[in-house]
FIMI-727343 format. One record per residue: x, y, z of N, C-alpha, C, O, CB in turn. Coordinates in steps of 0.1 Angstrom, whole numbers, plus 5000, padded with zeros to 4 digits. Glycine has a CB too. Layout:
XYZXYZXYZXYZXYZ
...
END
This chain:
650037317007650237407018651737417021652337317024649437357031
652337537020653737547022654137537037653437597045654237677016
655137467040655637457054656437577057657337617049656437327056
656237637068657037757072657537747086658437817090656237877070
656937657095657437637108658537547108658637457099656237587117
659537557118660537457119659937317123658737317128661637497129
660637207121660037077125659637077140660337137148661036967122
658437017142658037007156658936927165659736847159656536957156
658736937178659636867187658836747193657736767198660136957199
659336627192658736507197659636437206660336337203658236417185
659636477219660536417229659736367241660336317251661536517234
658436387241657536357252657336207255657036167266656236417251
657536117245657335977246655835947249655435837253658135917258
655036047246653536027246652936137238653336257239652936037261
652036107229651436197220650836317227650936437222650436137211
650236297238649536417245650636507250650436627250648736357257
651736457255652836547259653536617248653936737249653936477267
653636547236654136617224653236727220653636827215654236517213
651936707222650936817219651136937228651137047224649536767220
651336907241651737017250652937087246653137207248651836967265
653937017241655237067237655137147223656137187218656236957236
653937157218653737237206653837387208653837467199652437207199
653937427221654337557226655437537235655237477246653137637233
656637577231657837537239658837647239658937727230658337407235
659737637248660937727249662137627250662837627260660937827261
662537557239663537467240664937527241665837467248663537377228
665237637234666537697235666337847237666737927229667337667222
665737887248665538017253664538107246664038197251666838087252
664138067233663238147226661938067225661837957219663738177212
660738127230659538057229659038047214659338137206658438137237
658437927211657937907197656537847198656337747206658837827189
655637887190654237837189654037767176654037837165653237957191
653937637176653737557164652237567159651937547147654137417166
651337597168649937607164649437747162648337787166649037537175
650337837157650037977156648838007147648238117148651238047151
648537917137647337937129646937807123647537697126647738047117
645937807114645437677108646537607101646637487102644337707099
647337677094648437617086649437547095649837427093649137717077
649837607106650737557116650137427123650837327125651137657126
648837437126648137327132648137207123648437087127646737367136
647837227110647837117101649237057099649336937098647237157087
650237137099651637097097651937007110652536907108652537207096
651537057122651936977134651236837133651836737137651437057146
649936837130649236707129649836617119649936497121647736737125
650336667108651036587098652236527103652536407102651336677085
653036607110654336557115654136457127654836367129655236677120
653036487135652736397146652136267141652236167149651736467155
651636257129651036137124649736097131649435977131652036027126
649036197136647836157143646636147134645536097138647536267154
646736207122645636207112646136157099647236197095644936347111
645436057092645936017079646136127069645336217069644935907073
647136117062647536227052646336257043646036377040648736187044
645736157038644636187028643436257035642736337029644136057022
643236227048642136297055642536447057641636527056641936227069
643736467060644236607062644036687049643536797049645636617066
644436627038644336697025642836727022642536827017644936607014
641936627025640536647022639936757031639236847026639736517024
640336757043639736857052640236997049639537097048640136827067
641537007046642137137042641437187029641137307027643637127040
641237097019640637137007639237177008638737256999640737016997
638537127018637037167019636737267030635637307032636337037022
637837317037637637407048637137547043637637587032638837417056
636337607050635837747047636937847051637737807060634537777054
637037957045638038057049637938087064636938117069637838187041
639138087070639238117084638837997094639038007106638338227088
638337887088637837777096639037707103638937677115637037677088
640137687096641237617102641937707113642437657122642237577091
641937837110642537927120641737927133642237927144642638077115
640437917132639537907143639737777151639837767163638037917139
639937667143640237537149641537537156641737487167640237427138
642537607151643837617157643737687171644337657181644837687148
642837787171642637867184642037767194642337777206641737987181
641037687189640437587199641537487204641537447215639337507191
642437447194643437347198644337417209644837347218644237307186
644637537207645537607217644837617231645437597241645937747212
643537647231642837647243642737517250642937507262641337697241
642537407242642537267247643937237253644037177264642137167236
644937277246646337247250646637317264647137247273647337297240
646237437265646537507277645737457289646237457301646337657276
644537417287643737357297644337227302644537207314642237327292
644837147292645437017296646737037302647136957311645436927284
647537137298648837167304648637197319649437147327649437287297
647537277322647337297336647037177344647537157356646137397338
646337087338646036957345647236877347647536827358644936877337
648136867337649336787338650236847348650836777356649936767324
650436977347651437037356650937027371651737007380651537187353
649637027373649137007387649336867392649636857404647637047387
649236767383649336627388650636557385650836447390648236557382
651536617377652736537373653536507386653536587396653536617363
654336397385655236367396654536287407655236247417655736487402
653236257406652536177416651436107409650936147399652036257428
650935987415649835917409648535997409648336077418649635787417
647735977399646436047398645535987409645635867411645836037384
644736067415643736017424642336037419642136097409643936077438
641335987427639935997422639436137420638536167412639035937432
640036237427639636377426639936437412639236527408640336467437
640836377405641236427392640136397382640036467372642536357387
639236297384638236267374637236387372636936407360637436147379
636936457382636036567380636636677371635936737363635636627393
637936697372638636797364638636757350638836837341640036807369
638536627347638536577333637236587326637136537315639036427333
636236647332634936667325635036717311634436667302634036747334
635736827309635836887296636436787285636036787274636737017296
637436707290637936607280636936497277636836457266639236547286
636236457287635236357284634136407275633636337267634536307298
633736537276632736587267633336597253632536567243632336737272
634536627251635136637238635236487232634936477220636536697239
635636397240635636257236634236207231634136127222636236167247
633236257238631836207235631436257221630436207215630936257245
632136357215631736407202632436327191632036337179632236547200
633336237194634036157184633136057177632136007183635236087191
633436027165632635937157633535827152634035827140631836007145
633735727160634635617157633735497154632635477159635635587167
634235407146633635277143634635177140635835217136632535287132
634335047140635334947137634834877124633734857121635434837148
635934837116635734767104636534637104637634627111636034857092
636034537097636834417095637634427082637134457072635934287094
639034417084639934427072640834307072640934227081640734557074
641434297060642334177058643634207065644134317066642634167043
644234097071645534097077646634117066647734167069645833967085
646334087054647334097043648233977043648133897053648134227045
649033967033649933857033649333727027648133727025650633827046
650133627026649633497021648733417030647833347025650833407017
648833437043648133357052646633407053645833327059648733367066
646333517048644933567049644633607063645433657071643933467044
643333587067642933627080642433767081642633847071644133617090
641733797091641133937093641433987107641833917116639633927091
641334117107641534187120640534307121640034357111642934237122
640334357133639634477135640434607131641634607134639134497150
639834697125640534827123639534937128638434947124640834847107
640035027136639235137141639335257131640435307129639735177155
638235297127638135407117637435527124636835507134637335367104
637535637117636935757123636235837112636735847101637935847130
635035897115634335987106635136117107635336167117632835997109
635436177095636036307094635136397087635436447076637436297087
633936427093632936507087633236657086632636727078631636477094
634036707095634236847096635636867102636236777108633236927104
636236987100637537017106637536997121638636957127637937157103
636437007128636436987143636836847146637436827157635037017148
636736747137637036617140638636597142639036497148636636527128
639336697138640836697139641236697154642336667158641436807132
640336747163640636757177640436617184640936597195639736857184
639736527177639436397183640636307186640736257197638436317174
641536297176642736217180643636277191644336207198643536187167
643536407192644336477203643636437216644336407226644336627200
642336447216641636417229641836267233642036237244640036437227
641836187223642136047225643536027231643735947240641935957212
644536097226645936087231645936137245646736077253646836177222
645136237249645136287262644536177272645036157283644336417263
643436117267642836007274643835887276643835827287641535957267
644635857266645635757267646635787278647035697286646335727254
647035907278648035957289647435937302648035887311648436097286
646135977304645535967317645335827322645535787333644236047317
644935737312644535607316645635497315645435397322643435567307
646635527308647635417307649035457312649935367313647735387292
649335587315650635627319650635657334649635697340651135747311
651835647340651935687354652335837355653335877350653135597361
651435917361651736057361652936087370653536187369650536127367
653335987379654536007387655736007378656836047383654535897398
655635957366656835947357656836067347657836077340656735827349
655936157348655936277339656836387346656636417358654436337337
657736437338658636537343658736657334658436647322660036477345
659236767339659536887331661136887330661836857339659037017338
661536927318663036937316663637037325663037137328663236977301
664836997330665437087340666337187333667037267340666337007349
666337187320667137287312666737427315665537457318667037257298
667737517315667437667317666437717307666637717295668737747316
665337767312664237817304663437717296662537757289664737927295
663837587296663137487288661837457294661737447306664037367286
660837447286659437417291658937277286657737247288658537527286
659837197280659337067275659036967286659736957296660337017265
657936887283657536787292657836647286657836637274656036797296
658036547294658336407289657936307300657836337311659736397285
657836177295657736067304659036007306659735977297656635967299
659435987319660735927322660635777321660035717331661335977335
661135717311661035567310662335507313662535387310660535537295
663335577318664635517321664435427333663535447341665635627324
665335327334665235227344665335287358664535247367666335127343
666235377361666335437374665535567376665635627386667735467377
664735597366663935727366664835847369664535927377662835717377
665935847362666835957364666936057352667836137352668235897366
666036047343666136137331665836277336664836297344665036097320
666636377332666436517336666236607325665736717327667736557344
666536567313666536657301665636617290665436497289668036677296
665036707283664236677271665136607261664736507255663636797265
666436647260667336587251668736617256669136727260667136657236
669536507256670936527260671736607250672636687254671636387262
671236607238671936677227671736827229672636907224671536637213
670636867235670437017236670537057251671637107255668937047232
669537037259669637087273670637007281671337067290668237067279
670836877279671836807287673236857284674036887294671836657283
673636887272674936937268675037087274676137117278675136937253
674037157273674137297278674337297293675137377298672837377275
673737207300673937197314675337157317676037207327672937097321
675937057310677337017311678237127309679237147317677636897302
678037207298678937317295678837427306679937477310678537377282
677637447312677537547322678237497335678937577342676037577326
678137367338678837317350680337317348681037347357678337167352
680837297336682237297333682737447335683837467340682537247318
682037537330682437677331682437717346683337797350681437777323
681437667354681437707368682637647375683137707384680137647374
683037527371684137467378685437537374686437547382684337317374
685537587362686737657357686937787364688037837364686637667342
685837847369685937987375686437977389686538077396684638057374
END
């Protein structure tokens, strides 16, 4: 599968926010990374959410148009979750949010995960649990995304989720700085643009 999209943007510090950032306006021009099945597979590959060999197998066995249909489902899931995140970001989640998460719980219930005992490797031997997933159809590609969304809801502070303050930028991220003072998706892009704009304003 030939790559044709530019590299995806991973500045969210959480896989679920990186998924929301797969539609973004980082430098004034909107871009859709999940525009079709090919773009969706490329994004999953770059995000590392699905093992490479599983992606290759699913792509090789997919029916014509099946991955494009799946990309459309992924876009719908993304925009539903974007609404949830934008509604609740900047403050702790409360009990009322649980009812809104019904669609995500239903998607999670479709997942087929199981655990296996595998070797720790190395000379010392030993064993550990490994969580595996059944990849019976292309629809299974939505499962790790749903899991990432659940991780965001259950393990992150929504009060730390912010939107970049850059002009026209739509990227979301978790502010993990000590003073919670992060303002930009990237200092190299939006941060520098803001500095340049402030410099021009002072010069006038």
